[in-house]
C-alpha positions in Angstrom: 0.1 0.0 -0.3 2.8 2.3 0.6 4.4 1.8 -2.3 1.6 2.2 -4.2 1.0 6.1 -2.4 4.3 6.7 -3.7 4.0 5.9 -6.8 0.8 7.7 -7.3 3.1 10.8 -5.8 5.3 10.6 -8.2 2.6 10.5 -10.9 1.2 13.0 -10.0 4.6 15.5 -9.9 5.4 14.3 -13.1 1.9 15.5 -14.4 2.3 18.4 -13.0 5.7 19.3 -14.0 4.6 18.2 -17.7 1.2 20.4 -17.4 3.5 23.7 -16.6 4.3 26.3 -19.8 7.9 26.3 -20.4 9.7 29.7 -18.9 10.7 30.6 -22.9 7.7 31.8 -24.9 7.4 32.7 -28.8 4.4 34.1 -29.9 5.2 35.1 -33.3 5.7 39.1 -32.2 8.3 38.7 -29.3 10.0 36.2 -27.3 8.9 36.5 -23.3 9.8 35.0 -20.3 7.6 32.8 -17.5 8.6 34.7 -14.1 5.9 33.7 -11.7 2.4 32.1 -11.9 0.3 35.2 -13.6 3.9 37.3 -14.7 6.3 37.8 -17.6 8.6 40.0 -18.7 9.8 40.6 -22.0 13.4 39.4 -23.7 13.7 40.4 -27.4 11.7 39.9 -30.8 10.4 36.8 -31.9 12.7 35.8 -35.0 10.0 36.3 -37.1 9.3 39.6 -36.1 13.1 40.7 -36.7 12.4 43.4 -39.0 9.4 45.0 -36.7 9.6 48.9 -37.5 6.4 49.0 -35.0 5.7 47.4 -31.9 2.9 47.7 -29.2 3.7 46.1 -25.9 0.8 44.4 -24.4 -0.9 44.3 -21.2 -0.5 40.5 -20.6 -0.1 37.4 -23.0 -1.9 34.4 -22.7 -0.1 30.8 -22.6 -3.0 28.0 -22.8 -5.5 29.9 -21.5 -3.9 31.7 -18.9 -3.0 35.7 -19.0 0.6 36.4 -17.8 1.1 39.8 -17.1 3.7 41.9 -18.4 6.0 43.6 -15.9 9.3 44.1 -17.6 11.9 44.8 -21.1 14.5 43.0 -19.7 18.3 44.6 -20.2 19.0 44.4 -23.8 15.9 43.3 -24.8 15.9 45.3 -28.1 19.3 46.0 -28.0 21.2 47.7 -31.4 17.5 47.7 -33.4 18.0 49.4 -36.1 14.7 48.8 -37.7 12.3 49.9 -34.4 11.0 53.9 -35.2 7.6 53.7 -33.0 7.0 51.6 -29.8 3.7 51.9 -27.4 3.1 50.4 -24.4 -0.9 49.4 -23.6 -2.9 50.3 -20.4 -2.0 48.3 -18.2 -3.1 47.8 -14.3 0.5 45.9 -13.7 3.7 48.3 -13.1 6.4 47.5 -16.1 9.9 48.0 -15.9 12.0 49.2 -18.5 15.6 47.8 -17.6 19.0 48.9 -18.1 19.6 49.2 -22.3 16.4 47.9 -22.8 16.6 49.9 -26.3 19.9 50.8 -26.2 21.2 52.4 -29.5 18.1 52.1 -31.6 18.9 54.7 -33.9 15.8 55.1 -36.0 13.3 55.1 -32.9 11.9 58.2 -33.0 8.4 57.4 -30.7 7.9 56.3 -27.6 3.8 56.0 -26.3 3.6 55.7 -22.6 -0.5 55.4 -22.2 0.6 52.7 -19.0 0.6 55.2 -15.9 2.7 52.4 -14.1 5.9 52.5 -16.5 9.2 52.6 -14.4 12.5 53.9 -16.5 15.8 52.8 -15.4 18.6 55.0 -16.3 20.3 54.1 -19.7 17.3 52.0 -20.9 16.9 54.6 -23.9 21.1 55.5 -24.3 21.6 55.7 -27.8 18.5 56.6 -29.1 19.0 60.1 -30.1 15.8 61.1 -32.0 13.5 59.6 -29.6 10.7 61.8 -28.2 7.6 60.4 -25.7 3.9 60.9 -25.8 1.2 59.3 -24.8 -1.5 59.6 -21.5 1.0 58.2 -19.3 3.1 61.1 -19.1 2.0 62.9 -16.5 2.2 60.3 -14.3 5.4 58.8 -15.6 7.6 62.6 -15.4 6.5 63.2 -12.0 7.4 59.4 -10.9 11.3 60.4 -12.7 11.6 64.2 -10.5 10.8 62.0 -7.2 13.9 60.0 -8.3 15.7 62.8 -9.3 14.9 64.3 -6.2 15.9 61.9 -3.9 18.8 61.0 -5.3 19.7 65.1 -5.0 18.8 64.7 -1.6 16.3 68.0 -2.1 13.0 67.8 -0.4 9.5 66.2 -1.8 6.4 68.0 -1.3 7.1 69.8 1.1 3.9 72.1 1.9 5.7 75.3 3.2 7.1 76.9 0.6 4.1 78.8 -0.4 3.2 80.6 2.9 3.6 84.3 2.7 6.3 84.5 5.7 9.9 85.4 5.4 11.0 82.1 6.6 9.0 80.3 4.2 10.3 83.0 0.8 13.6 82.2 2.0 13.8 78.3 2.3 11.4 78.3 -0.9 14.5 80.5 -2.5 17.4 78.7 -0.8 16.7 75.0 -2.5 15.3 76.4 -6.0 18.8 77.9 -6.3 19.7 74.5 -5.1 18.0 72.7 -7.3 18.8 75.2 -10.3 22.8 74.6 -9.3 22.2 70.8 -9.1 20.6 70.6 -12.9 23.6 72.9 -14.1 25.4 70.8 -12.7 24.0 67.8 -14.3 22.3 68.2 -17.1 23.5 68.6 -20.6 22.3 71.9 -22.5 23.5 71.0 -25.7 21.7 67.9 -25.6 20.9 66.5 -29.1 17.7 64.1 -27.7 14.8 64.6 -29.8 13.3 68.1 -29.9 15.0 69.4 -26.9 12.2 69.9 -24.6 10.3 66.6 -24.0 9.7 66.8 -20.8 10.2 63.0 -19.9 13.2 63.0 -22.6 14.9 65.0 -20.7 14.8 63.8 -17.6 15.5 60.6 -19.0 18.6 61.8 -20.8 19.8 64.5 -18.3 19.7 66.9 -21.1 17.6 69.2 -23.5 18.3 72.8 -25.0 17.1 76.0 -22.6 13.1 75.5 -23.2 13.7 72.4 -22.3 15.7 72.3 -18.6 13.6 75.0 -17.6 9.7 73.0 -17.9 12.4 70.6 -16.2 13.1 72.7 -13.1 9.2 73.8 -13.0 8.2 70.2 -12.9 11.1 69.2 -10.8 10.2 72.1 -8.2 6.4 71.3 -8.4 7.3 68.4 -7.1 9.1 69.6 -4.2 6.0 71.5 -3.5 6.3 74.9 -5.6 3.2 76.4 -6.7 3.1 75.5 -10.2 0.7 78.1 -10.7 2.8 80.8 -10.1 5.6 79.5 -11.8 6.1 79.9 -15.5 8.0 79.4 -18.4 9.2 82.4 -20.3 10.9 83.6 -23.1 11.5 87.0 -25.5 10.8 84.7 -28.2 14.2 85.3 -30.3 17.5 84.7 -27.6 16.8 82.5 -24.9 14.9 80.7 -22.3 14.5 81.3 -18.5 11.4 80.7 -15.1 9.3 83.4 -13.7 8.2 82.8 -10.2 5.6 84.5 -8.0 7.2 84.7 -4.2 4.5 85.9 -1.9 5.6 88.6 0.9 2.3 89.3 2.0 -1.3 90.3 0.1 0.2 94.2 -1.0 3.5 92.8 -2.2 3.6 89.4 -4.2 6.9 89.4 -6.5 7.9 88.1 -9.4 11.6 87.5 -10.4 13.5 85.9 -13.2 15.4 83.2 -13.3 18.3 82.1 -15.8 19.6 78.9 -14.6 22.4 78.5 -17.5 24.0 81.8 -17.4 25.0 82.2 -14.4 28.2 81.6 -12.4 27.3 79.4 -9.7 31.1 79.4 -8.3 30.8 82.4 -7.2 28.9 81.8 -4.2 30.1 80.0 -1.6 26.8 80.5 0.9 24.5 78.0 2.3 21.5 80.0 1.5 21.2 81.7 -2.0 23.1 84.1 -3.6 21.5 88.0 -3.7 21.7 88.4 -7.3 20.1 84.9 -8.7 16.1 85.9 -8.3 15.7 89.3 -10.3 13.4 91.5 -11.0 12.8 93.1 -14.6 15.2 96.1 -14.3 18.3 93.8 -13.3 17.1 91.3 -15.7 17.2 93.4 -18.9 20.6 93.8 -17.9 21.2 90.6 -17.8 19.9 89.7 -21.0 21.6 92.8 -22.6 24.9 92.0 -21.4 25.2 88.5 -20.6 22.8 86.4 -22.7 23.7 85.7 -26.3 25.5 88.9 -26.7 25.4 89.0 -30.8 21.8 88.9 -30.7 20.9 92.5 -30.0 17.3 92.2 -30.5 15.2 94.8 -28.6 13.3 92.2 -27.4 15.0 91.6 -24.4 14.4 95.1 -23.4 10.6 95.1 -23.8 9.2 92.4 -20.7 5.8 94.0 -22.3 7.2 91.3 -25.8 8.3 88.5 -23.3 6.1 85.5 -23.5 4.9 82.2 -21.6 5.1 79.1 -22.6 2.6 77.0 -21.9 3.8 73.3 -22.5 4.1 71.7 -19.5 5.7 68.3 -21.0 7.0 69.6 -24.7 4.3 66.1 -26.3 2.9 66.3 -29.5 -0.8 67.2 -28.6 0.1 70.2 -26.6 2.1 71.3 -30.1 -1.7 71.5 -31.1 -2.7 74.2 -28.3 -1.8 77.3 -28.3 1.7 77.6 -26.9 3.0 80.8 -26.0 0.9 84.4 -24.6 2.5 87.6 -23.7 3.9 87.6 -20.2 1.5 90.5 -19.4 -1.5 89.1 -20.7 -1.7 85.7 -19.2 -1.3 87.1 -15.5 -4.5 89.0 -16.5 -6.1 86.1 -18.1 -5.3 83.8 -14.9 -5.5 86.7 -12.0 -2.0 85.6 -10.9 -1.4 89.1 -9.7 1.8 90.2 -8.3 4.3 93.3 -8.6 5.9 93.1 -12.3 8.9 95.6 -11.4 
């Protein structure tokens, strides 16, 4: 009897082992690996699909009638793929991690669409994808997560509740942390980056580089995640020579003041203190001198001297969808339209 029981157990285990699907799967499009009872990760392309120009990453794959949620695109999954031009991540209730070098050196990849809010992008996941821009409904959440990760790496606050109080202490803390943030961007981000459009915000945060407009958009988003009021933090330009940030600081209800901040045309080496230099936040009259004498001096446009000709650029993420909207409004008109108030001396 005992021998019979052992024999039945062996047969049962054999059947269970043989009924489980093999870990490596090919479905004609992807090569993916089953990682647990209901999860899998994409590890590459099926050979039948090696010349694909466009891919759609699904929420899940079905194997023998069972659903396996995609939780990752593994390291090097699509590395050195010169055919791929567009990738779309479908909506999913599961977090998907794009691992290091997953899309390394995809030289013709121009568009990645994130329609999944639950995306984690590892450092260098898209390294070498110089033409790439990001879009999709998941961009706001992905950008926020990237910003949180960046702030933590730089030991800067996330979600500070005290920046927007009308007090000297609050104002000084806000100015100090915004100066620290600007310096970190200056030291760690490439303002001559050739990735994508230069002002596609997820790209700026992923590649740590962009043009001057894109870097000030990143400054605004990082400040927002720190806890600074985004309504009173604008990306501005004279429309001909450069971009900067235009920020309102609250003193009291009679004397809220707007200041101009140029995070890249500033000599950070001169200040040795622990708060912020007095000339970093500039009122309009001081900023005009800065534009005329220190910024693109080979471009002596009248716009530099005319705050009434300066614009707010309203795009937050620099995506294709935002490009279809009105993205430039005169600062004076914008402040009036949105009842933002404040002194613009």
